[in-house]
N, C-alpha and C positions, 0 to 999 in steps of 0.2 A: 271611393270615399269611405272614411271610417263610419261604422254603424253608430258609434257614440256621437259623432258629428251630425249625422243625418237624423238621429232621434230628436234633435231639437226642432225639427221642421215638420210641417204638415206633409202627409203622404201625397196629397193632391197637387199635381203639377199644373202650373198656369203659364200661358204664353203672354209675355209682357214686352212692350216696346219701351226701352229705357233711355234716358238722356244722362250721360255720364258727367259727373262733376270732376271726379279724379279717382285714381287708385291711391288710397291714402294710408295704407299700412299692411303689415304682415306680422303675425304672431305664431310662435311655435306651439303646435298642438299634436301630442302623441306621435312624435317623430315625423310630423308633417308640418307644412306651413299653411296657416289659415289666412288667406288673402282678404282684403277689404277694399271695395270700391264704393264710392258714394254717388248717389243719383240726385237730380233736382226735378225730375218729372218722370211719371210712369203712365203709359197708356195700356190698359188691360184689354187685350185683343177680343176676348169672348164677348164682353159687354160694351166695348167701345167707350170705357170710362177713363177720363184723363184725371190723374191725381197730381196736383202741383204741391209737393212737399218733399223734403229730403228723405232719401231712403238709403239702405245699406245692402250691398251684395257681398256674400261670403262664398268662398270655395276653397277646397283643400288641394294642395299640390305637394310633390316631393321636393327635396332640397335641390335636385338637379333641374327641376322645372321652374324654379322661382324666378330666374332672370330671363326666361324664355317666353314663348307665345302663350303659354298657359298661366304665366305669372304676372310680372310687372307690365308685360306688353299686351295683356289680354284685352284691356279696354283703354281707349284714348279719351282724354279730356275733350268735352264738347261734341263727342260723336254719339250717334244714335244706333242702338242695337236692338235686335229682336232676340229674346232669350226665352228659355224654358226654366222656370224657377219654382221653388217651394217656400211658402211663408213660414217664418219662425212661430212656434207655438207660444201661447201666452205665458205658460209657466217658466219659460226661459228668457223672457224679456226683463229688463231692469225693473226694480221695484218702483211702483207708482206710475209705470208707463203701460199703456194698452198696446196690443199687437199693432193697431193702426198707427199709434204715436211713434213707436220704435221703428216700424216699417222695415224689418230686416228679412232678407231672403237668401236662400241657398241657390247658387247657380247650378242647374243641372246640365244645361247645354246652351251654346250660342248658335242660334239658327241663321242669323244674318248680321254681318258687322258693318253694313253700310245702308241703313234704312232711310228712306225719304219720308219725313213726317212733318208737314207744315206746322202743325200745332206745337210740337216740341221744338222745332226750329225757332218759332216765335218766343218760346220760353227761354231759349239760349240767348236770343237777341236781347230780351229784357234783362236777363241775368247779368249781361255784360255792360249794362248802363250803370255808370257810377252813382252811388248814393252818398251825398256829402252833406254834413250838417256843420253849422257854425255856431259857436258859443262864446260868450264874452270871457269866460274863465278857461274853458278847455281848448279854445281855438278851433281850427278846421279839422274835422274828423272824417275819414273816408271808410265806408263799410267794406271789410273784407268778407265777402259772402261765403267763401269756402270754409273759413275758420270761425265765422260768426263773431267777429270782433270789429269794433271801430278803432282805427289806427290814426294817430296823430303825434304831434310833438309840442312840448312846452319849453320855454327858455327859463332855466333855473340857475341864477347866479352866473350868467354868462355861458352856461353849458346847455346844449340841446339834449333834452331827455325824451325818450320814447314813451308814448302814452297809449295804452290799450284798454278798451272797455269791452268786456265779454257780454254778448247779448244773444237772444234768440232772434236771428235775422227775420224770421217769419212772424214775430210777435213784437209789435212796436212798443207795447207797454214795458217791455224789459229794457228798452233804451233809456227811459227815465229812471228806472230802478238802478241802473248802473251809473248814470251820469250824476245823480244826486250825491252819493258818497264820494265820487271822484272829485266833484267841485268842492265839497266840504273839506277834503284833505288838502287839495291844492291851495285853497284860500288860506289854510293854516299850515302850510307846508314847512314854514320856518320852525314851528314848534314840533311838528311830527318828525322832521328830519333830525332834530336834536335828540329826541327821545329814541329814535331808531338807531342812531349812531351809538348812543350811550348803552342801549340794550345789547347791541351786537358786540360792543367792546367788552361788556361783562361776560358774555357767553363765549367769545371766541379769541380773546387775547392770549390765553394760555396755549390754545391750539396754534395760533400764529407764531408764537415763540418756538413751539415744537417744530414747525415747518422751517423756521429760520435756522435752527440748528443743522438741518440737513442741507442748507444752502452754503456753498463754499464762500469763505471770506466774509461771513456775516456773523459776528459775535455779539452785536449790540442787542440789548433787551428791549422789547416793545412794551410800553406801558399802555394801560387802558386809555389814557389821555391821547397818546400817540395814535393808537388804533382808531379812536373816534374821529380824530382830525384827518386821518389819511384816506378814509373811505368816502365815496361820493356817489350820489344817486345816478343811475344810468337808465332805469326803466320803471314805470309805474303800471301795474295791471290791476283792474278792478272787475269783480264778477257781479252779475245781477243778483246773486245771493247775499251780497253785502260784505264779501271778503276782499282783502287787498293783498297783493304781493309786490314788494318793492325790491328791485335789484340794485346792488351797490357795486361799483368798481372796487377791487380789493387793493389797488396800488401795489400789486405783485406780492403782497404778503402771503397769498396762497397760490402764487405762480400763475396768476391770470384767471383763476376761478372767480365766479361772481359770488357775492354774499346775498342771500335771499332772506328777506324779512317778511313774515306773514302775520295777519291778524284781521280784525274788523274794527270799524269805528266805534262800535258799541262796547266791545270787550277789550279793545286796545291791542297792543303787540303781544303775539302769542309764541313766536319762535324766530330764531335766526340761525341759519346754517350756510355752509358753502355749497355751491352747486355749479354745474356746467363743467 
């Protein structure tokens, strides 16, 4: 492993029994791939201390190794492993997060890939029990624990719209933080929808006409009024920090790309772009 990668981690190696949530990503780092797996429980072997919070496991591999046993196949969802690892140093953790909060580790070695650990097995059993809340405005929402979002649907003008509320699954207080602005927008969605369609039309109509020029047999000009009438909400996303992202179907004006509208209830609409 690269010295620049290793310098982010304490030199002290610890043996840890980990419960894997998933291998969730890979990023390119100095001509290597930095892999990321998430955990939902750790048992520190030396002190026999069980830690029930999400963690991160990182390791470097070559491009050839990425799809093999050292890459995407190194850990399996729901399986328990005994590993040797080094904790990330505080100066490399994200701002305002302690070493314990971020809980990131560099994998030095996998010592056992099929560990029997009743305490972590119970954690996995509890993790797979669904958490469902019902709300008069938001309807039925199910917690996706892997991505820390409540997921559901609302019916808007005869169309089923996806609804996602970003939360900290381990902190119930964030659930209300997110649901409050979500309910406020949905109660007044008629007005918000009108504003967002008009805002997007002002920002993107010229671009839509540029795309139309490249499309064969399409010579008609799209007006702002046309644009605002053609797009329609497909997804609502709210963060517990007070921001919203609303996705609109583009009616093929951008060849199937979504239109993303972002802002906050306090400051209003801040941007509109094509995405996807």
